[in-house]
N, C-alpha and C positions, 0 to 999 in steps of 0.2 A: 525742582523746576528748572527747566533749560530755556533760555531766552536770547535769540539773536538779536543785535541791535546795530544801528548805524553810527554807533561810537566805535565801531571797528572790533567788536567782541562778542564772543559767544559766552554768555554768562550761566553759571550755575548757582542756584539759590537753595537754601535748605527750606523745606516746607514746614509747616506748623503754625501755631499762634505765635505772633510777633513777641519775641524775647523769651518765650518759652523753649528752653532746650536749643536755642539757636535759631528759631524760626525767623525767617527773612533774612538771615545772614548769608552774605555772598561767599561761597566756598572757593572758588577759583573763576577765572576767565580765560578763554583762549582766543589769541589774535591770529587769524589765518596769516601764513607767512608772506603770501602775495599781497597782503593789505598793509604791511609794515610801513612801506614807503609812502603809502597814501594817507597815513594818520595825519600829517601836517596839513591836508587840505581841510581840516575842521579846526584847526588852531586859530584863536583869535586872543588878542591882548586885552588886558583890563581896559574897560570903558569903550571897547569896540563892540558894537552891536553885532550878534552873530548872524543876523539877517543879512549882513554885508557879504556873507559867504554864500557860495552857489550850494545847491542841495548835493550831498554826497551819500552813496550807498555802499555799505560794507558787508554786514552779515544780514542779508536781507531775505534770504530764502527760507523754505519750511525745513523742519526737523523731524526725523522719524526715529522711533525706538521700538525694539522688540527683543523678546528672549529667542535666541537662536541656538542651534546644536551644530557644532563642528567636531566631527568623529576624529579621533585620534588613530594613527596608523591607517592600515589598508581599509579601504571601503568594503562594507559587506551588504549583502542583499537585505532588503527591508524587512523580510520574514525571518531574517536571522542575524538581528542587529540587537546589541545590549547598550543602552545609554547610560553613561556614568555621569555622576554630578559634575566632575571636572570638565566635561566636555560641553556643558551648558554656560552660555554667557549672555549679558545683556549688551546689545549693540545699539549704539546712538549714532545717526548719520545726519550730519547738517549740510544744507546747501547754501551757497552764497547769494543766489537770485541775482540782483542787478549789481551786487558787489563785485562781480567778476567782469564787469564790461571792458575795462582797459587791461586787466592783468589776469586774464583768464588762463592764459597759456604762457608757460615758463621755460626759459632755457635751462633752469637747474631742476634736478630731480627733487629738491626738497621746496620747490616754489618760492624760493627766497633770493631771486636773482637780485644783484647789487645795483643795477641801474635800469633806467627804463627801457633800454635796449635789450634787457633780459626778459622783457614780457611782451606779449602780443594779445590782441582781442580775438584771435583765430589761430587755428594749427598752422605750423609751418615746419619746414624740415629742421629748423634750429629752435623751434619752440614746440616740442612734442609733449611736454608735460601738463596735464589738465589739472587745474587748480580750484574746481568748481565744487566739489563734494569732500567732506572730511569725516572719517569714521573713528569712533572711540570705543574702548571697552569700559562700559559702566557697570560691571558685575558687582563692584565692591563700593558701596556708598556708606558703609558703616564708619568708616574713618575719615572724618571731616578734613584732615591734613593731607589727604592723598589726592592728587590729581588723576583723572581717568586716563589711561594710557592711550595715545594716539595709535591707531591700527593701520589704516590704509586711506589712499585716495584712489580714484578710479584709474585702472591700469596696473594695479598692483605696485603702486609707487614707483613706476617707470614711465618711460615715454611709450606714447601710442603711434602705431603706424598711420599713415595718412587715410587709409580705407575706414579707420574706426574714429579717427580724431576729426576729420573734417565735417561731421555730421553733428558734433556736440557744440552747442550754443551756451548762452548764460544759463546757470543751473537754477532754473525755476520750478523744475518738477519735483514734487514730494515722492520720495522713495517708498514704494509698496513693497513690505517684507512678507516672505511665506516661503514655502517650500514646494519642490516639484520632484517628480520621479526622472531619473537618467539612467536608462539601463536597469530599472528597478532598483535603484539606489537612491537614498534620500540625499537631497541637495538643497541647502538653504540659499535662496537668491533675492536679489532686489530689482524691482522694476523701475525704469525711469523713462521719461520722454526726453527727446534730445535737447529741449530747451528752448531758447529764445534768442534770436538774432537782431531784432528790430528792423529787418529789411524787408519783411512781409514774405510773399511768394517767391519761390525759385524763378530766376531769370528776369533781366530786364530792369532791375533796381539800381539807383545811383551808387549804393553802397555794396554792389554785388561783386563777388570775387571769381576767381577760376573761370575766365573768359565769359564775364556776363551771367554766372550761375552761382548763387549765393546757396550753399547747402547747409549753412550752420543751423542747428535745430531740427533739421528733417529727419528724425530717427527715433528709434525705439530701442532700448538696451536692457539686456539681462546681466546683472552684476553677480558673481560668485562672492558672496558675503564673507567667506573664510579668508580672502586676501584682496578683494577689490578687482579681481581679472575680469575681463569682458568675456562672458560665456557665449553670447549669441546677440545678434543686432538685426535690425530690419530697417533699412535706410531710403533715401531718395534713390540711390542706385538699385537696390534690391527690389524697388516697386516699379522700376523702369520709368522713374520720373513722376509717378502718380503721387507720391507722398511729397508735396511741394510747399506744404505749410508747416511752420514752426510746431513743435509739440511742447508747449510749455506746461501742460496739465500733467497731474500725477495719474498714472495708470490705475484702473481698477480691475483686480483679479478675483476669480472665483473658483470654488471646487464644485463643478456641476454634477459629478458622480459620487459625491460624499465619501470619497476614500481617504480624505484628510490631506490631499495634495491639490494646489491649484492647477487648473488644466486650461483655463481660459482668461485672456485679459482683454481689456477695451480702453481706448484712449482717443479723444478728439484733437484735431489740429485747427490752426489758424485758418486754414482754407474752408472750414465748415464740415470737413469730413470726418467720420468716426471708422477707426480701425480696430480690427479684431485679430488676436493672436491665440494660436492653438498650442498647447503643451501636451505631454504624455498623459494618457489616461490609464486608469487601472486596467481596463481590458487590452491595453497594448503590452502588459507584461514587460519582459525584458528585451523586447525588440525595438524599443523605442529610445532614441538618443537626440541630442540636440539638432542633428541633421534632419530628423523628422518634424521639428517644430515648424509652423508655418504662419504667415502673416498675410492680411489681405483687407481691402476696403469693404467695410461693413455697411455704410451708409455714405451715398455720394450727394454732395452739396450742388453737383454739376457746374463747378466753376464759376460761382455766382459773384465774380469780380473781387473775391476777397473778403466779401462782406460775411457777417454772421460767424465769426470766429469763436472757438472754443477754447477758453483759458481754464475752465474748471474741470475737475475729475467728474466722471460719471457715476450713477449708482446703478447696482444690478441686483435683480431680485428674480424670483421664480414663481409662476402662476400655479393654480390648482393642477393644471394638465402638463406640468413639469416644462414649460417653455421659459427660456431665459428671457428677461425683459431689460432693455438698456435705457437709462434716463440722463438726459443732459440738456443744458441750456446753452445759448449762444450771447455773447456781450463782450465788449472790447474793455478790458480791465484798465488798459494804459490810457483810455480817454472815456471815464466814466460819464462825464457830462456831455459829451459829443452827441448830437442828433444823427445818428448814423442810420443805417438800413433798419427796417423793422426785424427785430430779433425774434428767435424761435426758442421753443422748448420741445424735446422730442421724447417720445415714449416708443420704443421699438420692441417688438415681439421677434426675437432673433431666431428664426427656425432654419437658417442657412449655415453654410459652412466655406472656409476660404476656398476660393475657385468659383463659387456661385457668383451670380450677378449681385451687385451691391443694391440695398434698398435705395429708394428715392421717395420724395414726399408724395408721389403718386400711389406709393404701396400704403400710406397711411391715411387715416381719417383726419379730417380738418376739425379741430375743436376751437370754439371761441372762448376766451377768457372770461366773458361778461355774461353769457348764458347759463342759468343754473340747470336748465334741462338738456343741456348739449353733453351728451355721452357717447362713448364708444360701445358698441354692442359686441362684446367678446365672444369668441367661440374658437375651439381648438382648429377647426377648418375655416375659419373666417377668411374671406378673400382679402381682408385688409390686415396688415401686421402692426397695428398699434395706431398711435395718433400723434398729432402735432398741433402745437398752439403758435399762433403768430401774434405777438403784441403789438399794442399801439406804438406808434414811432416814438423813439427815445427810451422806452422800456427796455431793460436788458438784465441778464442774469448774470451776477458776479460771484456767486457762491455755489458749492456743490448741493444737490439734492439730498434729502434724507428719507429713508423708507422705514416705518415702524407700524406694526400692526395693521397692515394694509392700507396704510395712509402714506401718501407722497406729499413732503413737505419741501418747498423750496422759496427762496426769496428773490425779489427782483428790485431794481433801483429805477426810479423815475425821476430825472433830474429837472430842475426848474429852468427852462431855456427862455423865458419871456423877458424882454425889456431889461431893466437895470437889475433885475433879480437873476440875471444870467451869471453873475459873478458866483463861482461856487463858494466863496468865503462867506457871502452873505445870504445865499440861498441854498440851503442844504437839500433841498429836494425831498421826496418821500420814497418810502418802500412799501412793497406789497409781500404779504406772507400768503402762500398758496398752500391749501389743505384739501387733497383730492383723493378718491379712490385710487390706487396704484395701477388698476387695470381699466376701470371705466372712465376715469376723469370726472366722476361725479363730485360736485362740491361738498365739503363737510362743515363750512361754516354756516352761521344762521341762514335759513331759507335756501339752503343748498348752494349758498355762493361759493365760488372757488377761492376767492381771495379777500382780505381785509387790508386796508390801507393804514399806514402810520405816516402822518403828515409830519414833516418837519424831522424825520429821524435820521436822514442822511442815508449812508450805505449801510446795509445790514450784513451780517455773517450768514452762514449756514444755521439752519435749526440743529440744535444738539439734543440728543435724547440722553438722559441720565436715569437708569434703571436701579432702583434701591434693591436692598436685599429680601424685602418683602415683594418684589415684583412690581412695585408701583413706578410709574414713568413720570418724570418732570422734563418739560421741555424749555429750552433756553435759546436765546440768540443775543448777539451785540450789535449796537448801533453806533454809528461814528458821531452822533450828536445827542446831547442830552445826557440822561442816565444811561450809561452805556451798556450795562448786563441787564437784560430783561427776562422775565419768565413768561412763558406762553402758555396759556390756558386752553386745553382741549378737553373738555369734561366728557367726552365720549370714550375716551380711553379706558381701558380695563387694566387690572392688575395682571401681569404675565405671570402664569404659575411656574415658569421656568426659572424666575428669578433674574438676577443680573448675570448678564454674559461677559465673560473674559475674551475679548475678540481675537487677540492673537492666538488663542488656543482652538477657538471655534470658527472655521471658515465655511461651515455650511450656510447656504443660501436661505434666509428667512424672509418671509414677506413682512 
């Protein structure tokens, strides 16, 4: 079990029952080299209350792990490739999140500069080494005494040029790991958003750079997992200034033609827009390379004053007519108790391609969260391309949605904003758990209600589906107040005859 923590370390614990064969034992920890000089900031002497110290962030970002294949020798065509055991490895990639605020870029190729002058919060010609992500080879876990070898950081352990580095911000985005076709050759890649700057939209902010234009976080990157090299990028510049919001969310990618290789990806930004990226499909055969990949705006929030930011990953599914649907909600994770603009949830039937006009809310049906009979009448030739919900003020989405057996689950947070109870330490607020048909938005709780409310539960995580070997499904979520891990009961779920799925092996889209 791998856990990043704000004590400055990435921890590796052995799983199993406590005390049985070392269950619960810490095997090793990794301190990112750009955090070494910052460890003193959490030091306090005996008798000194640690609350006297300001809050510090260290290893505060998400971690991804997957089995990947890296071919030895010369690349071969997909139809003429033999994979050997030695070419498979388990890759672990961890992100620093807010831990990279002041030491994100280093003058040292090892990210271990000796002084504060050796670090910068943004790319400069003297600080070209990005220290936001670290990758490890986790293939051998049998020997408890062996640390997992460090492999790379983004940029193949070297400095980045300005046109690649200036769009990378704090490493908030969880890396999506999969494989693509390039010239009909298999390539394992990681997808990330550009991250977070803390400066809002490009242009006109007090912390802006580059002549009043802060481009940090305004990008989407495809990483070669064999060495950490940047294979392809789509940025503020590529979009001619349209991608002007940070991209802290983790991208979601799908294999829409069921050939075993991802060909589309989606991610939202803090301007409330959703972006679509197209990779090579099976029908492209050997004529498709990175130069044929494309990106574009899939949903346009119409410059709504930076409100309705998207911090969470989208979910993607397919309807019975083989249309892709994209689901995502809005809400400010950095200010969960703030009474911001009325937030939204989108369910968009994506029947367009890059280069077509972007969807807007006028292309979607308006669904209210409180009316049980309020549904979207779907049809493959429907004039509307999905639906959207506008929540009551202060309600916001802070976790990604989940789709299982034709059901759409997502959680929202409703802070207590009244009177003395506005103190978040004394007023945890409540959360809502939505359970709806993933196409029509019909509610699946009692009396066709779309949501149930858990008072005093604080902020909830996403709903997690655990499928047992017999195909039975258990639903779980965690909450920030009270008994943290809860099981969610949905008695209408049926056993899945396919049994449990190993998701890194199966990228086919299932409702």
